[in-house]
Backbone bond lengths (Angstrom), bond angles and torsions (degrees), N, CA, C in turn:
res aa  C-N    CA-C-N  psi(-1)  N-CA   C-N-CA  omega(-1)  CA-C   N-CA-C  phi
1 X - - - 1.445 - - 1.524 111.52 -
2 X 1.322 117.69 -28.37 1.459 119.30 179.84 1.532 110.52 -67.91
3 X 1.339 118.29 -29.56 1.463 120.58 176.58 1.525 110.32 -62.52
4 X 1.329 116.11 -40.41 1.463 120.75 179.85 1.527 110.13 -64.51
5 X 1.302 117.77 -40.74 1.462 120.53 179.78 1.525 111.96 -73.44
6 X 1.321 116.63 -28.35 1.456 120.36 -179.48 1.522 111.74 -79.45
7 X 1.335 117.72 -36.98 1.464 121.70 -173.22 1.531 113.28 -128.00
8 X 1.325 118.52 53.96 1.465 118.23 -177.99 1.528 113.35 -67.64
9 X 1.327 117.56 -33.24 1.470 119.72 -178.81 1.522 111.07 -67.64
10 X 1.313 117.41 -37.17 1.471 120.40 177.42 1.520 110.74 -65.50
11 X 1.305 116.75 -43.91 1.462 119.87 179.28 1.522 111.04 -65.33
12 X 1.330 116.82 -36.81 1.458 121.08 177.83 1.529 110.54 -63.90
13 X 1.317 116.84 -41.39 1.463 120.61 179.13 1.525 110.91 -63.43
14 X 1.322 116.57 -40.46 1.467 120.30 177.52 1.518 110.20 -64.84
15 X 1.328 117.22 -43.65 1.464 120.98 178.67 1.519 111.55 -60.47
16 X 1.314 116.90 -45.56 1.464 120.71 179.98 1.524 111.15 -63.21
17 X 1.332 116.91 -39.94 1.464 120.24 178.79 1.522 111.36 -66.68
18 X 1.314 116.97 -40.54 1.470 120.52 179.31 1.522 110.40 -64.57
19 X 1.318 117.03 -43.09 1.470 120.07 178.77 1.528 110.08 -61.48
20 X 1.327 116.91 -43.87 1.463 120.15 179.42 1.526 111.36 -63.14
21 X 1.319 117.23 -41.26 1.469 120.24 179.16 1.527 111.78 -66.54
22 X 1.313 116.93 -41.23 1.465 120.24 178.98 1.522 110.13 -63.20
23 X 1.316 116.85 -44.31 1.463 120.05 -179.83 1.530 110.35 -63.67
24 X 1.318 116.84 -36.66 1.462 119.88 -178.92 1.526 112.39 -72.84
25 X 1.326 117.21 -43.77 1.462 120.89 -172.57 1.524 114.22 -91.29
26 X 1.309 118.41 -8.24 1.463 121.45 176.61 1.533 106.97 -119.90
27 X 1.327 116.39 84.50 1.471 119.27 -172.74 1.530 114.37 -72.14
28 X 1.312 117.90 -13.15 1.462 120.52 -176.93 1.525 113.86 -86.77
29 X 1.310 117.37 7.05 1.467 119.43 179.58 1.527 109.97 -68.59
30 X 1.318 116.78 138.55 1.470 118.92 177.29 1.528 111.21 -67.92
31 X 1.319 115.49 149.86 1.466 120.90 -179.02 1.525 112.04 -59.63
32 X 1.317 116.82 -36.89 1.466 120.32 -179.57 1.528 110.94 -62.75
33 X 1.323 117.19 -38.19 1.461 120.56 178.79 1.523 110.60 -67.73
34 X 1.313 116.56 -40.61 1.466 120.29 178.71 1.529 110.25 -63.02
35 X 1.326 116.66 -43.44 1.465 119.72 178.34 1.531 111.40 -65.37
36 X 1.321 116.83 -37.43 1.467 120.11 177.60 1.523 110.91 -65.26
37 X 1.325 116.94 -41.25 1.465 120.47 177.50 1.529 110.68 -63.64
38 X 1.335 116.62 -41.95 1.464 120.08 178.69 1.531 110.46 -62.57
39 X 1.319 117.10 -42.84 1.463 120.53 178.80 1.529 110.97 -64.52
40 X 1.318 116.62 -39.48 1.464 120.07 178.58 1.526 111.11 -64.26
41 X 1.328 116.51 -42.09 1.461 120.06 178.93 1.527 110.31 -63.35
42 X 1.328 117.19 -41.34 1.466 119.85 177.49 1.526 111.60 -64.24
43 X 1.320 117.16 -39.05 1.458 121.02 177.71 1.512 112.15 -64.86
44 X 1.310 116.33 -42.03 1.465 120.15 177.41 1.524 109.74 -64.91
45 X 1.329 116.45 -37.33 1.465 120.16 178.26 1.515 112.03 -59.93
46 X 1.312 116.70 -38.14 1.469 120.64 176.91 1.531 110.52 -62.98
47 X 1.320 116.26 -42.67 1.464 120.19 177.56 1.519 112.09 -63.65
48 X 1.322 116.38 -40.64 1.469 120.80 178.01 1.529 110.10 -63.42
49 X 1.324 116.59 -42.63 1.457 119.84 179.41 1.522 110.95 -61.05
50 X 1.314 117.43 -43.35 1.468 119.99 179.62 1.527 111.34 -65.01
51 X 1.322 116.95 -38.93 1.464 120.53 177.75 1.514 110.70 -63.44
52 X 1.328 116.50 -45.54 1.463 120.15 179.65 1.530 111.15 -64.97
53 X 1.328 117.07 -38.22 1.466 120.03 176.97 1.523 110.96 -61.81
54 X 1.322 116.58 -41.72 1.463 121.21 178.90 1.524 110.66 -62.86
55 X 1.339 116.14 -43.36 1.468 119.84 178.64 1.528 110.75 -63.75
56 X 1.330 117.23 -39.51 1.462 120.85 -179.67 1.527 110.59 -66.24
57 X 1.332 116.44 -43.29 1.465 119.53 178.05 1.531 111.09 -62.45
58 X 1.325 116.13 -41.68 1.467 119.95 179.51 1.530 110.38 -64.07
59 X 1.313 117.24 -39.70 1.470 120.01 178.29 1.525 110.37 -66.35
60 X 1.315 117.29 -37.94 1.464 120.60 177.02 1.515 111.51 -64.25
61 X 1.330 116.52 -39.44 1.465 120.05 177.86 1.512 110.88 -64.49
62 X 1.336 117.38 -38.20 1.459 120.36 178.64 1.533 110.48 -65.81
63 X 1.326 116.77 -36.97 1.459 120.83 178.22 1.526 110.50 -64.69
64 X 1.331 116.41 -41.02 1.451 119.58 178.02 1.529 111.39 -62.97
65 X 1.334 116.26 -40.57 1.461 120.20 -179.91 1.524 110.34 -67.29
66 X 1.306 118.53 -36.84 1.457 121.19 -177.78 1.537 111.35 -68.26
67 X 1.331 116.43 -30.03 1.459 119.58 -178.76 1.510 114.40 -79.91
68 X 1.306 118.41 -11.51 1.469 120.72 -176.31 1.505 112.94 -91.60
């Protein structure tokens, strides 16, 4: 689980690539499923962004503490 918290953007990129490949190579997928997958990827992206923002804020706080 620590890998997921450490590298969420990498995992998100892999997920997005896999979804794109599946949609491309499996042409018989229903449109509703493709739209659901796209919405899920966008939702996960929001979570990844919040995680990265939290990590950035925490790193900034550590920098402030180191300078004092």
